[in-house]
C-alpha positions as CSV (number, residue, x, y, z in Angstrom):
1,X,6.2,-21.9,-13.2
2,X,6.6,-19.8,-10.0
3,X,3.5,-20.3,-7.9
4,X,2.2,-17.3,-6.2
5,X,-0.5,-16.6,-3.7
6,X,-2.1,-12.8,-4.0
7,X,-4.1,-11.4,-1.1
8,X,-6.5,-8.7,-0.9
9,X,-7.3,-9.5,-4.7
10,X,-9.9,-6.8,-4.7
11,X,-7.8,-3.9,-3.6
12,X,-6.3,-1.5,-6.1
13,X,-2.9,-3.0,-5.8
14,X,-4.3,-6.5,-6.1
15,X,-6.3,-5.5,-9.3
16,X,-3.6,-3.5,-10.6
17,X,-1.7,-6.9,-10.5
18,X,-4.4,-9.0,-12.1
19,X,-4.3,-6.3,-15.2
20,X,-0.7,-7.4,-16.0
21,X,-0.5,-10.8,-15.0
22,X,-0.5,-12.1,-18.6
23,X,2.7,-10.5,-19.2
24,X,4.4,-13.1,-16.8
25,X,3.9,-16.2,-18.5
26,X,6.1,-18.0,-15.7
27,X,3.8,-17.2,-13.0
28,X,0.8,-19.2,-11.8
29,X,-1.4,-16.8,-9.8
30,X,-3.8,-17.5,-7.1
31,X,-5.9,-14.6,-6.5
32,X,-7.9,-14.5,-2.9
33,X,-10.0,-11.7,-1.8
34,X,-11.2,-11.4,1.9
35,X,-14.1,-13.9,1.1
36,X,-11.7,-16.5,-0.6
37,X,-9.1,-15.8,2.6
38,X,-9.9,-14.2,5.5
39,X,-6.1,-13.3,6.9
40,X,-7.4,-12.1,10.3
41,X,-8.9,-16.0,10.8
42,X,-5.7,-18.1,12.4
43,X,-7.4,-21.3,11.6
44,X,-8.7,-20.4,8.0
45,X,-5.1,-19.4,7.0
46,X,-3.5,-22.6,8.5
47,X,-5.7,-24.5,6.3
48,X,-5.5,-22.9,3.6
49,X,-1.8,-22.7,3.6
50,X,-1.8,-26.4,4.4
51,X,-3.7,-27.5,1.1
52,X,-2.0,-25.3,-1.4
53,X,2.0,-24.5,-2.5
54,X,3.2,-21.6,-3.3
55,X,6.9,-20.1,-3.7
56,X,5.8,-16.4,-3.1
57,X,2.9,-14.8,-1.4
58,X,2.2,-11.2,-2.0
59,X,0.2,-9.8,1.0
60,X,-1.6,-6.9,-0.4
61,X,-4.6,-7.3,2.1
62,X,-4.8,-4.3,4.2
63,X,-7.1,-1.7,6.2
64,X,-6.2,1.4,4.7
65,X,-8.9,3.7,5.9
66,X,-6.8,6.2,7.6
67,X,-9.7,8.4,9.1
68,X,-11.8,5.1,10.3
69,X,-8.8,3.8,11.9
70,X,-8.6,6.3,14.3
71,X,-12.3,5.9,15.2
72,X,-12.2,2.0,15.1
73,X,-8.5,1.5,15.6
74,X,-9.2,-2.6,16.5
75,X,-10.3,-2.9,12.7
76,X,-6.8,-1.6,11.8
77,X,-4.7,-3.6,14.1
78,X,-6.7,-7.0,13.4
79,X,-5.8,-6.7,9.6
80,X,-3.0,-4.9,9.6
81,X,-1.4,-6.6,12.6
82,X,-2.8,-9.8,13.3
83,X,-3.4,-10.6,9.8
84,X,0.2,-10.0,8.9
85,X,1.2,-12.4,11.7
86,X,-1.0,-14.9,10.8
87,X,0.4,-15.0,6.8
88,X,4.0,-14.5,8.4
89,X,3.9,-17.6,10.5
90,X,2.6,-20.1,7.5
91,X,5.2,-18.8,4.8
92,X,7.9,-19.3,7.5
93,X,6.5,-22.5,7.8
94,X,6.2,-23.7,4.3
95,X,9.5,-21.7,3.4
96,X,7.3,-19.0,1.2
97,X,8.8,-15.9,0.3
98,X,6.6,-13.1,1.6
99,X,6.3,-9.8,0.0
100,X,4.1,-7.4,2.3
101,X,3.1,-4.2,1.5
102,X,3.7,-1.3,3.8
103,X,3.3,2.5,3.9
104,X,5.0,6.0,4.3
105,X,3.0,6.7,7.4
106,X,5.3,4.3,9.3
107,X,7.3,8.0,9.8
108,X,6.2,10.7,11.5
109,X,7.1,13.5,9.0
110,X,9.3,15.7,11.0
111,X,12.3,14.8,9.0
112,X,12.3,17.3,6.3
113,X,13.6,15.0,3.8
114,X,13.1,11.9,2.3
115,X,13.1,8.8,4.9
116,X,15.9,6.3,4.0
117,X,15.3,2.5,4.7
118,X,17.5,3.0,7.7
119,X,15.4,5.9,9.2
120,X,13.8,5.3,12.4
121,X,10.0,4.6,12.5
122,X,7.6,6.7,14.4
123,X,4.1,6.6,13.5
124,X,1.9,9.4,14.6
125,X,-1.5,7.5,13.5
126,X,-3.4,4.5,14.3
127,X,-2.9,3.4,10.7
128,X,0.6,3.7,11.0
129,X,1.1,2.3,14.1
130,X,-1.2,-1.0,12.9
131,X,1.2,-1.3,9.8
132,X,4.3,-0.8,11.7
133,X,3.3,-3.7,13.9
134,X,3.0,-5.7,11.0
135,X,6.1,-5.2,9.8
136,X,7.6,-6.1,13.1
137,X,6.0,-9.5,13.0
138,X,7.3,-10.0,9.6
139,X,10.8,-9.3,10.6
140,X,10.5,-11.4,13.7
141,X,9.0,-14.3,12.1
142,X,10.0,-14.7,8.6
143,X,13.6,-15.4,7.4
144,X,12.7,-14.5,3.4
145,X,10.8,-11.2,3.3
146,X,10.5,-8.1,1.0
147,X,8.4,-5.7,3.3
148,X,7.8,-2.8,0.4
149,X,6.8,0.5,1.6
150,X,4.9,3.1,-0.8
151,X,2.9,6.1,-0.7
152,X,0.0,7.6,-1.7
153,X,-1.3,4.9,-4.1
154,X,-3.8,5.7,-7.0
155,X,-5.2,3.8,-10.1
156,X,-8.5,3.3,-12.0
157,X,-9.3,0.7,-9.5
158,X,-11.0,1.1,-6.2
159,X,-11.5,4.3,-4.0
160,X,-8.5,6.8,-4.0
161,X,-7.7,10.4,-4.2
162,X,-7.1,10.8,-8.3
163,X,-10.7,9.4,-8.9
164,X,-12.0,11.4,-6.3
165,X,-10.7,14.9,-7.9
166,X,-11.6,13.4,-11.4
167,X,-15.4,12.7,-10.2
168,X,-15.9,16.0,-8.5
169,X,-14.2,18.1,-11.5
170,X,-16.1,16.3,-14.4
171,X,-19.6,16.8,-11.9
172,X,-18.3,20.5,-12.1
173,X,-17.8,21.0,-8.4
174,X,-15.1,23.5,-6.8
175,X,-12.1,21.9,-5.1
176,X,-10.4,22.8,-2.1
177,X,-7.3,20.8,-1.7
178,X,-5.0,21.1,1.3
179,X,-1.2,22.1,0.5
180,X,0.8,21.3,3.9
181,X,1.2,17.7,3.4
182,X,3.9,16.3,1.2
183,X,4.5,12.8,-0.4
184,X,5.2,10.8,-3.6
185,X,1.9,10.0,-5.6
186,X,2.2,6.2,-6.7
187,X,0.3,4.7,-9.7
188,X,-0.7,1.2,-8.2
189,X,0.3,-0.1,-11.8
190,X,3.8,1.0,-11.5
191,X,3.8,-0.9,-7.8
192,X,2.3,-4.2,-9.3
193,X,5.2,-4.0,-12.0
194,X,8.1,-3.5,-9.4
195,X,6.7,-6.4,-7.5
196,X,6.4,-8.6,-10.4
197,X,9.8,-8.1,-11.6
198,X,11.4,-8.6,-7.6
199,X,9.5,-12.0,-8.0
200,X,10.3,-12.8,-11.6
201,X,14.0,-12.0,-11.5
202,X,14.6,-14.3,-8.1
203,X,15.6,-11.3,-6.2
204,X,17.2,-12.4,-3.1
205,X,18.2,-9.1,-1.2
206,X,15.4,-9.8,1.2
207,X,14.5,-6.9,3.7
208,X,12.9,-3.5,3.3
209,X,12.4,-1.7,0.3
210,X,11.1,1.8,-0.6
211,X,9.1,2.1,-3.8
212,X,7.4,5.3,-5.2
213,X,6.9,7.1,-8.7
214,X,9.6,9.2,-7.0
215,X,8.1,12.6,-7.5
216,X,7.4,14.8,-4.5
217,X,4.2,16.8,-4.3
218,X,1.4,18.3,-1.9
219,X,-2.1,17.0,-2.3
220,X,-2.8,20.4,-3.9
221,X,0.0,19.9,-6.4
222,X,-1.3,16.1,-7.0
223,X,-4.8,17.5,-7.5
224,X,-3.6,20.2,-9.8
225,X,-1.6,17.3,-11.9
226,X,-4.9,15.4,-12.3
227,X,-6.7,18.2,-13.4
228,X,-4.0,19.2,-16.2
229,X,-3.6,15.5,-17.2
230,X,-7.2,15.2,-17.8
231,X,-7.9,18.8,-19.5
232,X,-9.9,19.9,-16.6
233,X,-7.5,22.6,-15.1
234,X,-9.3,25.6,-17.3
235,X,-12.9,24.6,-16.2
236,X,-12.3,23.9,-12.6
237,X,-11.8,25.8,-10.0
238,X,-9.0,24.4,-7.4
239,X,-8.1,26.1,-4.1
240,X,-5.6,25.6,-1.4
241,X,-7.8,24.5,1.9
242,X,-6.7,25.8,5.4
243,X,-9.1,24.3,7.5
244,X,-9.6,20.3,6.3
245,X,-10.6,18.5,9.3
246,X,-9.1,15.2,10.1
247,X,-9.3,12.8,12.9
248,X,-6.3,11.2,11.9
249,X,-2.4,13.1,12.4
250,X,-0.7,12.8,9.2
251,X,2.9,13.2,8.2
252,X,3.8,16.7,7.1
253,X,6.4,14.8,4.7
254,X,6.3,11.5,4.0
255,X,8.6,10.9,1.2
256,X,10.4,7.9,0.6
257,X,14.0,7.9,-0.3
258,X,14.2,4.9,-3.2
259,X,17.1,2.9,-3.9
């Protein structure tokens, strides 16, 4: 049995992993939410790892509120930076392979074509900066790691764009969505499968990976797809928004080149 720790178990990726865990009979999962394991608490993390044995740690724990990260950046840096560092130190200490989830927002979006793993990072908002700090800690500390960058996650779990569009459409609301940012919406269930296949196949090609559903579109296009897929496109008014207010700067094109 492969013993795996999954942090951030209450997030949409953590819940997506839980939803398919029974398909992996060779894996013994331990799921921890922030109450079970506060990754920002250095001593708590040390104590937890000293009393448990794992082969892998899938770190899904993250502060993902892009807008709030601009207003209270210390929260983002605490979880995405310091928390990642705490996990990384214990993984290296106990020879645990770390799978860490990162983001397309480590790029500035000015390239005009999909970002390759080798492209230089240059985050333009506090969320992206905090995630890049976490990446850098892991590179510096851990020898055996996978940093999996993904983008625009959605699922039936938690709060996300897909569910928001669906909720508003079913309430009969008109929708105004921006058409100026391009990325790849990614179903968290597909990402969960990718990660678990990475683990169960005993993959040793450590380093940074890019994973998305590989279908670039704007937020407006994504909203249109959501409505069509749920047969709400004929009954819901969807228009392009020009005056979307955001505290955070966002990449114009954060499409990732997946290998």
